[in-house]
N, C-alpha and C positions, 0 to 999 in steps of 0.2 A: 660321066663328064667327066666335066675337064676343074685343071685345077694352077695354080699360082701358090707357084712359092717359095716364101722367102729368108731367105737368112742376112744376118744381120750384126751390131758390134752393138752393143751402146753403153752408156758410162749410165746413165739413170732411166736402169729399170720401171720404180713406181711414174716418176711422169714420164713414161716413153706410155705405163700402161692405162695412165687415166686420159692420152692423147687417144691409142688407139680406141679406151673404152667411149667417147664423146663422138666417135668419126662411124661410127656402126649402121648407124641413119643414111647415112653415107654411100656408103660401101656394100646397099641392101639396095639403091636407084641402079647399081649400077651390074647388077645384080652381083657380086659377092655374097652367098649364103647364108656363111657360114667359116667358122678361123678356130683352126688349135692353134694354141701358142705353147715352144718349147724351148724353154730355158736346160741350155747346154747345163748337165752334173755336175761334171768340172773344173770349168768356166764362164761360171753363170753370164760375164758381159756377150755372152754367146749369145742367139738367141734365130726360131723358125719358129717362121708362122707359115703354118700349111692352109692356105684358103679355098674351099666353092664355087668355083667360079658357071656360070652359063655359061657365059662369053666370052672367052679367054680374049679375046679382042681386044672387049668395051675395062675387065676389068686389069688389062694393063697398062691399059690406056690413063686410064684414072691412079693404080700405082704410080705415074710417075710424069704426072702431070705436077709441072713447075711447083708449088698451092702443096702440094701433098708429099715431095721428093723438100721445101722446104720444109715442112712440120718437122719432117721426121727429123732431117738434124736440126732445129733445132729445140730439140728432147736430148738428142744425146745421140744422136746414131748418130755414129761414127761411118762405116763399111754396108754398101748391100749389097745382095746381089741376085735374084731376079729370076726366076727355071717355070718356064711356062710343058706345059706337059697337061693330052687327051688319053681316055683309056682309047686301048685299040684296039 
């Protein structure tokens, strides 16, 4: 199994969540099979999303597309880090 983990800060969590929910089909089309969304208990503007992916290169390419990153920043994401992982 492979995973992509994103950590980011968002100023408008409900707006981000609506965008996230409406892009589920796009994610599935590139092999992102599922996602877990976590909000920091102490600082709710920080979030982590763990994506289960088929092919890590395809998922990374999708998540870093200019139109995708533009959407993220339009809904209040002010910084984002992406980590790619595979099972040993």
